Structure formats: structure tokens, C-alpha cells
LOMARLUM-942543 format. One record per residue: residue in three letters; chain; z, x, y of N, C-alpha, C in turn. Coordinates in steps of 0.001 Angstrom, whole numbers. Example, Ala and Ser with C-alpha at 12.3 -4.5 7.8 and 13.67 -1.06 7.14 Angstrom:
// LOMARLUM-942543
PT   type   mol      n.c3      n.c1      n.c2     ca.c3     ca.c1     ca.c2      c.c3      c.c1      c.c2
PT    ALA     A      7800     13190     -5690      7800     12300     -4500      7800     13200     -3300
PT    SER     A      7080     12850     -2250      7140     13670     -1060      7870     12900        30
END
This chain:
// LOMARLUM-942543
PT   type   mol      n.c3      n.c1      n.c2     ca.c3     ca.c1     ca.c2      c.c3      c.c1      c.c2
PT    MET     A         0       842     -1196         0         0         0         0       881      1250
PT    ILE     A      -933       631      2133     -1044      1412      3363       -64       869      4401
PT    ARG     A       757      1763      4936      1769      1361      5918      1153      1348      7320
PT    CYS     A      1287       232      7996       667        77      9315      1710      -266     10369
PT    ILE     A      1479       242     11567      2235      -249     12714      1229      -803     13716
PT    ILE     A      1673     -1787     14457       845     -2402     15491      1431     -2024     16844
PT    TYR     A       571     -1532     17726      1016     -1187     19077       374     -2139     20073
PT    VAL     A      1210     -2757     20899       709     -3659     21938      1289     -3218     23275
PT    ARG     A       483     -3376     24313       922     -2963     25651       349     -3906     26696
PT    THR     A      1150     -4194     27690       657     -4914     28863      1068     -4144     30107
PT    SER     A       288     -4316     31146       658     -3789     32457       784     -4974     33403
PT    THR     A      1286     -4722     34580      1457     -5814     35538       115     -6411     35948
PT    ALA     A      -974     -5650     35729     -2305     -6134     36117     -2951     -7005     35044
PT    ASP     A     -2406     -6998     33827     -2997     -7778     32745     -2803     -9272     32995
PT    GLN     A     -3864    -10032     32810     -3797    -11468     33038     -3953    -12269     31747
PT    GLU     A     -4820    -11793     30847     -5155    -12586     29671     -4592    -12016     28373
PT    SER     A     -4609    -10690     28253     -4248    -10076     26976     -2745     -9828     26907
PT    GLY     A     -1964    -10914     26724      -524    -10793     26631       -96    -10192     25309
PT    LEU     A      1178     -9846     25216      1691     -9204     24008      1484    -10070     22770
PT    GLU     A      1830    -11357     22870      1732    -12224     21695       281    -12416     21258
PT    THR     A      -631    -12500     22228     -2056    -12615     21890     -2529    -11381     21142
PT    GLN     A     -2133    -10211     21630     -2510     -8967     20961     -1942     -8919     19541
PT    ILE     A      -682     -9299     19404       -39     -9266     18082      -768    -10185     17108
PT    ASP     A     -1092    -11395     17556     -1785    -12351     16683     -3148    -11820     16255
PT    ASP     A     -3913    -11272     17222     -5256    -10770     16917     -5212     -9623     15910
PT    VAL     A     -4325     -8665     16168     -4289     -7471     15320     -3692     -7789     13950
PT    THR     A     -2651     -8609     13912     -2032     -8969     12629     -3050     -9603     11689
PT    ALA     A     -3865    -10500     12227     -4884    -11159     11405     -5856    -10142     10813
PT    LYS     A     -6274     -9169     11615     -7222     -8158     11140     -6594     -7232     10095
PT    VAL     A     -5327     -6906     10269     -4644     -6042      9296     -4629     -6710      7926
PT    TYR     A     -4263     -7984      7894     -4188     -8687      6615     -5575     -8931      6023
PT    GLN     A     -6573     -9113      6888     -7944     -9262      6396     -8426     -7980      5722
PT    ALA     A     -7966     -6839      6213     -8392     -5554      5647     -7863     -5365      4227
PT    GLY     A     -6743     -5996      3901     -6202     -5942      2547     -5474     -4653      2214
PT    ASP     A     -4586     -4720      1222     -3828     -3571       716     -3044     -2878      1824
PT    ARG     A     -2509     -3658      2752     -1766     -3096      3875      -500     -3901      4140
PT    GLU     A       509     -3206      4645      1728     -3874      5075      2060     -3429      6497
PT    ILE     A      2565     -4345      7290      2959     -4040      8667      4432     -3657      8655
PT    VAL     A      4714     -2398      8950      6096     -1920      8897      6804     -2033     10247
PT    ARG     A      6032     -2121     11325      6664     -2236     12642      5649     -2732     13668
PT    ILE     A      6114     -3546     14589      5323     -3924     15759      6035     -3347     16975
PT    ILE     A      5341     -2493     17701      5958     -1777     18819      5322     -2237     20127
PT    ARG     A      6179     -2555     21086      5729     -3127     22355      6051     -2216     23532
PT    ASP     A      5134     -2166     24482      5385     -1590     25806      4947     -2639     26819
PT    GLU     A      5895     -3186     27550      5595     -4257     28495      5689     -3747     29926
PT    ASP     A      4735     -4185     30755      4675     -3767     32167      4591     -2248     32291
PT    VAL     A      3745     -1646     31453      3550      -198     31454      2100        97     31838
PT    PRO     A      1850       892     32873       479      1189     33294      -332      1862     32194
PT    GLY     A     -1628      1587     32163     -2489      2127     31126     -2735      3610     31226
PT    ASP     A     -2479      4208     32400     -2701      5641     32556     -1401      6436     32498
PT    SER     A      -313      5790     32056       976      6477     31993      1030      7418     30795
PT    ASP     A      1835      8466     30919      2011      9435     29837      2699      8746     28663
PT    PRO     A      2117      8799     27454      2728      8115     26305      4130      8600     25985
PT    GLU     A      4439      9853     26324      5764     10390     26024      6844      9784     26910
PT    TYR     A      6435      9089     27973      7400      8460     28866      7438      6944     28695
PT    ARG     A      6715      6419     27705      6783      4992     27390      7836      4790     26303
PT    ASP     A      8724      3850     26499      9791      3636     25518      9222      3310     24141
PT    GLY     A      8214      2425     24101      7640      2048     22815      6889      3184     22161
PT    PHE     A      6037      3852     22926      5213      4898     22321      6047      6107     21913
PT    LYS     A      7160      6340     22585      8051      7417     22150      8559      7139     20739
PT    GLU     A      8771      5863     20437      9197      5490     19086      8095      5800     18074
PT    ILE     A      6838      5577     18469      5717      5902     17589      5680      7397     17304
PT    LEU     A      5852      8212     18336      5822      9666     18158      6925     10127     17211
PT    GLN     A      8090      9487     17295      9176      9830     16380      8826      9424     14957
PT    MET     A      8187      8267     14800      7771      7807     13473      6694      8717     12892
PT    VAL     A      5855      9280     13755      4847     10240     13297      5530     11443     12669
PT    GLU     A      6537     11964     13352      7254     13133     12844      7964     12829     11529
PT    ASN     A      8412     11591     11358      9149     11209     10149      8252     10678      9038
PT    ASP     A      6921     10707      9265      5954     10241      8261      6269      8810      7812
PT    GLU     A      6384      7902      8782      6789      6534      8476      5628      5545      8421
PT    PHE     A      4403      5987      8737      3276      5063      8665      1976      5835      8474
PT    ASP     A       925      5090      8083      -366      5706      7772     -1469      5317      8749
PT    GLU     A     -1328      4150      9365     -2348      3679     10299     -1692      3079     11536
PT    LEU     A     -2296      3354     12690     -1876      2741     13951     -2956      1759     14378
PT    TRP     A     -2586       489     14496     -3533      -557     14875     -3251     -1030     16296
PT    SER     A     -4337     -1300     17025     -4204     -1824     18381     -5399     -2714     18684
PT    GLN     A     -5223     -3615     19628     -6305     -4542     19950     -7519     -3817     20517
PT    SER     A     -7279     -2819     21341     -8379     -2072     21943     -7896      -684     22336
PT    ARG     A     -8843       197     22561     -8490      1563     22929     -7742      1626     24257
PT    ASP     A     -8068       699     25174     -7382       763     26462     -5932       304     26374
PT    ARG     A     -5531      -301     25220     -4108      -595     25023     -3344       707     24793
PT    LEU     A     -4012      1677     24148     -3396      2987     23951     -3360      3738     25272
PT    SER     A     -4487      3754     25971     -4537      4373     27295     -5866      4050     27960
PT    ARG     A     -5824      3910     29278     -7047      3749     30064     -7561      5096     30564
PT    ASP     A     -6783      6145     30322     -7154      7500     30739     -7783      8216     29545
PT    VAL     A     -9034      8662     29685     -9743      9266     28558     -9061     10545     28085
PT    ASP     A     -8445     11298     29000     -7737     12512     28599     -6556     12175     27697
PT    ILE     A     -5780     11177     28104     -4606     10788     27322     -5027     10177     25989
PT    LEU     A     -6105      9385     26003     -6593      8786     24761     -7004      9866     23768
PT    GLY     A     -7683     10894     24251     -8054     12007     23375     -6836     12722     22828
PT    TYR     A     -5825     12884     23666     -4569     13517     23252     -3910     12724     22124
PT    ILE     A     -3853     11397     22279     -3230     10550     21257     -3994     10644     19943
PT    ARG     A     -5315     10566     20012     -6135     10612     18801     -5919     11915     18026
PT    VAL     A     -5931     13032     18738     -5810     14323     18061     -4404     14525     17505
PT    MET     A     -3378     14121     18252     -2005     14274     17784     -1779     13521     16472
PT    LEU     A     -2309     12300     16375     -2126     11519     15155     -3016     12025     14026
PT    LYS     A     -4195     12507     14386     -5103     13010     13358     -4509     14224     12644
PT    LYS     A     -3737     15032     13368     -3110     16203     12753     -2150     15803     11635
PT    LYS     A     -1641     14584     11692      -740     14070     10659     -1475     13136      9696
PT    ASP     A     -2816     13156      9762     -3651     12303      8900     -3354     10819      9102
PT    ILE     A     -3055     10453     10329     -2808      9050     10661     -4040      8492     11358
PT    ALA     A     -4559      7403     10822     -5761      6796     11388     -5390      5857     12532
PT    ILE     A     -6241      5835     13549     -6096      4877     14643     -7211      3851     14501
PT    ILE     A     -6832      2594     14412     -7812      1524     14245     -7664       543     15403
PT    CYS     A     -8701       460     16214     -8724      -482     17330     -9793     -1530     17049
PT    LEU     A     -9511     -2760     17390    -10432     -3842     17056    -11767     -3707     17765
PT    ASP     A    -11810     -2940     18849    -13075     -2782     19568    -13813     -1506     19175
PT    ASP     A    -13311      -782     18147    -14002       426     17692    -15328        71     17026
PT    GLU     A    -16341       885     17284    -17641       687     16646    -17566      1089     15173
PT    ASP     A    -18197       323     14323    -18215       614     12887    -19345      1607     12601
PT    ASN     A    -19138      2837     13060    -20182      3844     12941    -19518      5199     12732
PT    LYS     A    -19661      5774     11547    -18971      7015     11222    -19442      8175     12092
PT    ALA     A    -20736      8218     12381    -21253      9305     13212    -20639      9238     14606
PT    PHE     A    -20569      8033     15134    -19986      7870     16462    -18500      8222     16443
PT    ALA     A    -17822      7858     15343    -16397      8168     15229    -16178      9676     15213
PT    ARG     A    -17076     10406     14537    -16948     11865     14490    -17139     12462     15881
PT    ILE     A    -18084     11927     16628    -18296     12403     17997    -17033     12178     18819
PT    LYS     A    -16403     11017     18615    -15177     10721     19357    -14066     11697     18981
PT    ASP     A    -14005     12087     17688    -12985     13043     17265    -13204     14405     17922
PT    LEU     A    -14462     14859     17938    -14766     16131     18576    -14472     16066     20069
PT    PHE     A    -14827     14940     20658    -14554     14740     22078    -13045     14755     22327
PT    GLY     A    -12302     14167     21360    -10853     14136     21491    -10242     15524     21493
PT    GLU     A    -10779     16447     20668    -10277     17817     20643    -10444     18470     22017
PT    MET     A    -11603     18255     22620    -11845     18832     23941    -10955     18175     24991
PT    GLU     A    -10790     16851     24857     -9969     16143     25829     -8506     16550     25717
PT    LEU     A     -8070     16906     24490     -6696     17352     24311     -6429     18606     25131
PT    GLU     A     -7362     19563     25074     -7196     20785     25851     -7235     20485     27348
PT    LYS     A     -8134     19586     27744     -8209     19203     29154     -6919     18528     29592
PT    TYR     A     -6393     17670     28716     -5162     16954     29045     -3994     17925     29200
PT    ARG     A     -3901     18890     28274     -2818     19863     28351     -2894     20672     29644
PT    GLU     A     -4115     21100     29983     -4289     21873     31209     -3972     21024     32439
PT    LYS     A     -4451     19783     32416     -4206     18869     33528     -2712     18602     33686
PT    ARG     A     -2040     18386     32556      -609     18106     32606       172     19327     33089
PT    TYR     A      -230     20516     32610       452     21749     33008       343     21965     34518
PT    LYS     A      -866     21795     35048     -1059     21974     36484      -288     20922     37273
PT    GLY     A      -265     19698     36724       480     18634     37382      1968     18934     37428
PT    MET     A      2494     19493     36332      3910     19836     36292      4224     20952     37276
PT    LEU     A      3329     21927     37398      3549     23013     38354      3596     22478     39782
PT    ARG     A      2733     21509     40071      2749     20910     41415      4057     20164     41662
PT    ARG     A      4549     19478     40629      5799     18733     40783      6981     19690     40940
PT    ILE     A      6930     20810     40222      7996     21803     40354      7997     22385     41766
PT    GLU     A      6814     22711     42263      6706     23302     43595      7254     22369     44671
PT    SER     A      7030     21067     44490      7504     20099     45485      8860     19501     45111
PT    LYS     A      9466     20016     44016     10781     19566     43549     10814     18063     43286
PT    LYS     A      9766     17579     42636      9707     16163     42301     10098     15949     40839
PT    VAL     A     10448     14713     40525     10901     14369     39181      9789     14630     38171
PT    MET     A     10146     15270     37047      9163     15597     36020      9256     14686     34809
PT    SER     A     10369     13998     34661     10548     13063     33552     11622     12065     33972
PT    ARG     A     12098     11280     33026     13121     10289     33353     14377     10983     33882
PT    PRO     A     14929     10514     35001     16117     11161     35575     17294     11144     34607
PT    PRO     A     18088     12219     34575     19299     12223     33753     20276     11156     34248
PT    PHE     A     21140     10714     33360     22162      9733     33729     22970     10273     34910
PT    GLY     A     23112      9463     35947     23845      9902     37131     22943     10337     38268
PT    TYR     A     21643     10434     37985     20669     10779     39022     19631      9663     39122
PT    THR     A     18972      9604     40259     17902      8637     40454     16797      9296     41264
PT    VAL     A     15704      8586     41470     14567      9140     42206     14660      8721     43666
PT    GLY     A     14630      9708     44557     14703      9430     45984     13366      9012     46557
PT    GLU     A     13354      8695     47831     12133      8230     48492     11029      9277     48476
PT    GLU     A     11403     10553     48453     10409     11628     48442      9973     12014     47033
PT    GLY     A     10507     11320     46025     10110     11607     44650     10955     12643     43946
PT    GLY     A     12015     13115     44604     12880     14114     43995     14141     13493     43409
PT    LEU     A     14898     14308     42672     16147     13844     42076     17260     13833     43113
PT    ILE     A     17964     12720     43196     19140     12629     44051     20276     12019     43233
PT    ILE     A     21497     12253     43666     22657     11737     42945     22738     10221     43108
PT    ASP     A     22968      9540     41989     23201      8096     42005     24683      7882     42311
PT    GLU     A     24969      7495     43538     26357      7378     43982     27167      6413     43116
PT    SER     A     26507      5408     42549     27228      4418     41751     27723      4986     40422
PT    LYS     A     27137      6101     39982     27539      6698     38704     28245      8038     38871
PT    MET     A     28350      8515     40097     28944      9827     40335     30384      9894     39833
PT    GLY     A     31172      8849     40103     32564      8845     39679     32707      8896     38168
PT    ILE     A     31837      8170     37463     31888      8166     35995     31594      9558     35450
PT    ILE     A     30564     10209     36000     30203     11553     35543     31368     12512     35743
PT    ARG     A     31994     12457     36898     33103     13367     37172     34287     13106     36244
PT    ARG     A     34555     11845     35968     35648     11542     35038     35311     12019     33629
PT    LEU     A     34040     11868     33245     33628     12324     31914     33839     13823     31750
PT    PHE     A     33439     14597     32759     33610     16044     32653     35088     16422     32663
PT    GLY     A     35904     15594     33282     37334     15836     33220     37896     15573     31837
PT    GLU     A     37214     14731     31070     37704     14364     29737     37045     15145     28608
PT    PHE     A     35908     15783     28869     35211     16500     27802     36083     17588     27174
PT    ASP     A     36981     18182     27970     37835     19251     27448     39095     18724     26765
PT    ASN     A     39282     17429     26805     40456     16833     26166     40233     16781     24653
PT    PRO     A     41002     17517     23851     40780     17566     22397     40975     16221     21705
PT    PHE     A     41641     15286     22375     41893     13980     21768     40841     12940     22167
PT    ALA     A     39900     13353     23008     38864     12420     23476     37526     12788     22834
PT    SER     A     37235     12216     21685     35956     12467     21022     34848     11724     21758
PT    LEU     A     33614     12106     21477     32492     11424     22112     32464      9949     21726
PT    LYS     A     32859      9657     20500     32889      8258     20070     33922      7472     20875
PT    THR     A     35079      8104     21111     36121      7454     21904     35642      7216     23335
PT    LEU     A     34995      8235     23914     34484      8100     25281     33362      7070     25349
PT    SER     A     32571      6992     24283     31491      6013     24238     32038      4596     24333
PT    ILE     A     33117      4347     23606     33742      3023     23634     34387      2766     24994
PT    LYS     A     35041      3778     25527     35759      3626     26789     34823      3348     27956
PT    TYR     A     33685      4079     28009     32780      3956     29154     31523      3137     28853
PT    ASN     A     31414      2667     27605     30239      1885     27201     28941      2665     27421
PT    ILE     A     28965      3924     27001     27803      4804     27104     27503      5337     25703
PT    PRO     A     26245      5301     25246     25921      5784     23895     26343      7239     23682
PT    VAL     A     26719      7560     22458     27143      8921     22127     26029      9925     22428
PT    SER     A     24781      9552     22138     23662     10466     22393     23547     10792     23878
PT    THR     A     23798      9799     24737     23751     10035     26182     24891     10946     26613
PT    LEU     A     26080     10720     26056     27224     11577     26381     26964     13016     25957
PT    ARG     A     26344     13183     24805     26038     14530     24323     25067     15232     25276
PT    ASN     A     24081     14482     25763     23126     15054     26718     23799     15403     28038
PT    ILE     A     24705     14544     28484     25428     14806     29736     26238     16093     29610
PT    ARG     A     26927     16235     28497     27795     17398     28302     27013     18708     28244
PT    SER     A     25797     18667     27712     25035     19905     27516     24057     20219     28646
PT    ASN     A     23780     19250     29510     22785     19455     30564     23405     20223     31734
PT    PRO     A     22853     21393     32089     23442     22201     33172     23283     21594     34559
PT    ILE     A     22452     20574     34693     22210     20004     36017     23495     19506     36662
PT    TYR     A     24433     19010     35850     25642     18405     36408     26576     19435     37030
PT    ARG     A     26606     20657     36477     27524     21682     36978     26860     22658     37939
PT    THR     A     25607     23004     37670     24931     24025     38481     23765     23481     39294
PT    GLY     A     23310     22265     38977     22152     21712     39677     20823     22199     39130
PT    GLU     A     20846     22909     37997     19610     23443     37422     18758     22329     36813
PT    VAL     A     17502     22278     37207     16528     21393     36574     15611     22287     35757
PT    ARG     A     15600     22090     34450     14860     22994     33568     13578     22363     33056
PT    TRP     A     12594     23231     32829     11338     22815     32216     10834     23969     31361
PT    ALA     A     10451     23666     30123      9954     24675     29178     10960     25808     28998
PT    GLY     A     12253     25465     29002     13291     26452     28753     13649     27327     29934
PT    LYS     A     13054     27066     31097     13320     27881     32278     13795     27000     33431
PT    ILE     A     14475     27632     34391     14926     26899     35570     13722     26634     36467
PT    ALA     A     13442     25352     36719     12303     24978     37559     12707     24947     39031
PT    TYR     A     13846     24319     39307     14370     24266     40672     15807     23758     40609
PT    TYR     A     16436     23655     41765     17826     23215     41829     17954     21929     42642
PT    VAL     A     18924     21103     42251     19292     19921     43029     20805     19960     43224
PT    ASN     A     21329     19011     43959     22776     18961     44161     23485     18607     42857
PT    PRO     A     24440     19423     42420     25188     19098     41199     26215     18002     41468
PT    ILE     A     26482     17191     40457     27493     16139     40599     28894     16709     40420
PT    VAL     A     29007     17706     39544     30307     18311     39252     30200     19817     39484
PT    PRO     A     30235     20261     40734     30106     21696     41008     31145     22505     40251
PT    GLU     A     30746     23695     39805     31630     24517     38985     32905     24924     39703
PT    ASP     A     32899     24926     41023     34092     25341     41765     35019     24168     42067
PT    LYS     A     34786     23027     41394     35628     21861     41658     36392     21427     40407
PT    ASP     A     36785     22400     39586     37523     22071     38371     38846     21370     38686
PT    GLN     A     39497     21804     39756     40774     21195     40101     40579     19729     40492
PT    MET     A     39462     19448     41185     39163     18072     41568     38985     17207     40328
PT    LEU     A     38290     17755     39316     38070     17018     38079     39390     16723     37386
PT    LYS     A     40247     17736     37337     41527     17564     36670     42343     16476     37357
PT    THR     A     42307     16480     38681     43054     15481     39439     42507     14082     39186
PT    GLU     A     41164     13944     39202     40554     12633     38981     40856     12119     37584
PT    TRP     A     40803     13027     36588     41037     12620     35205     42480     12171     35013
PT    GLU     A     43427     12965     35547     44833     12647     35360     45225     11385     36110
PT    GLY     A     44429     11039     37128     44759      9852     37904     44246      8575     37291
PT    ASN     A     43535      8655     36130     42976      7458     35499     43637      7190     34162
END
């Protein structure tokens, strides 16, 4: 039995091709193809078609499933549901092909020669996409703009850079005051502050909170204002003991 996942996406500009319509169309085709089971339906709602797949909540789940070898075919209503950007579409095709995962879109031409041309084109587009993304990241680093989703406790300012989220600053400072407490496990703190353990682990290990370092590719890209400056340990101790 071939394991299939269905990917559906809408953007704010979509008028007709809603999520449920896409699901109905693709599900029918999967079952018509025979010898297949749908193991997951993954949705991205109100997500632009030219957005980076690694920053889409739904598509990030697909990438994780790729690494875990959880499916054999990715089905979608059309190629533009995967991406409206040809560079990104080529990137997606090649990444999945490396794991022998087929991409089946209902608007794909039933022509093997044409499919091979698309695969070759995808290899070239992957290199173009990587170069384009690399240059884009360098520009964002130079202008100190956000490169990915802001860490907990930070938000995006009007100029596109990372700024401290004042509403979460107190929580972050209290957390750092408690991280050294041997009786306060991450699970305990998770229950106390209603924050997932994985998020707490990231907060504890991310240098941005103490030094303001924003890292990319293992190196310091630039600095922002830290929420818990290293020279304010006494302040942390006072805040923690006062709660």
C-alpha cells in the first residue's frame, strides 16, 4: 500500500479553491488511483504562495515526515498550491526526489518526457533558489532584519528587525531566574507558565536572551537588545525570589 499525504494551501487572495474543495478533489483522485492510503492531510491556511516552505507551519510538518520516511507520495490539487514561485517549486521537487518521494499534482501533464524535463529544470532551480536565498539572507543580515520566526519574547518591529516584546519580557526574566533552580524542571516550568517544554529548552539555550546574539549558519549575524543582560544576575535573583 502506497502511503500518501495530501497538502492543501490557501492564501488571502484565494477566492474559489478553498481548503475543503482541494481536499475533496485530491482525495477522490487518490482513491481512484488505487492501492493507496491517505496517512495525513496537511493544511496551510492564509499562507502566500511565494512563501518559504520552511516557514509554513504545515509544510514544516511535511519536511519532518520526509526525514522520518513516513510517506511515499505527496498529492496536491495543483503545483501552485505547493508554490507560485518557480525557484521554490524546483527546490521542493528536488528535495523530495532525493528521498524517492513522488509529487503528484492534479494539473500535471501525463507525459514522462515532460516530467523528466521538469526534474532537470528542478535541479537547476534548486541551485538558483539556494543562491537567491543566500543572497537574500546576507541582505537581511546587513540590515539587521528578521531572518526567521522571532524567538519567544521578541517580535518584529516596524523596520523589520527584532525588538523585545514587552508583554513577555517579565516571563523571560523570571524563567532565567528559575533555570538554575535544581527543583524546577522544564516540565514543572512548562506547567507553571503554560509554555511547551520544547520552547523552554530553546529559550534556555538561545544566546540572544543573555548576549543579544542573533545567529545564522552557526555564526553571529548581528546583535539586538538582550532581554536578560549577563550583568543583571542580581536583578534576576530578586525577581525570582519575589514570585
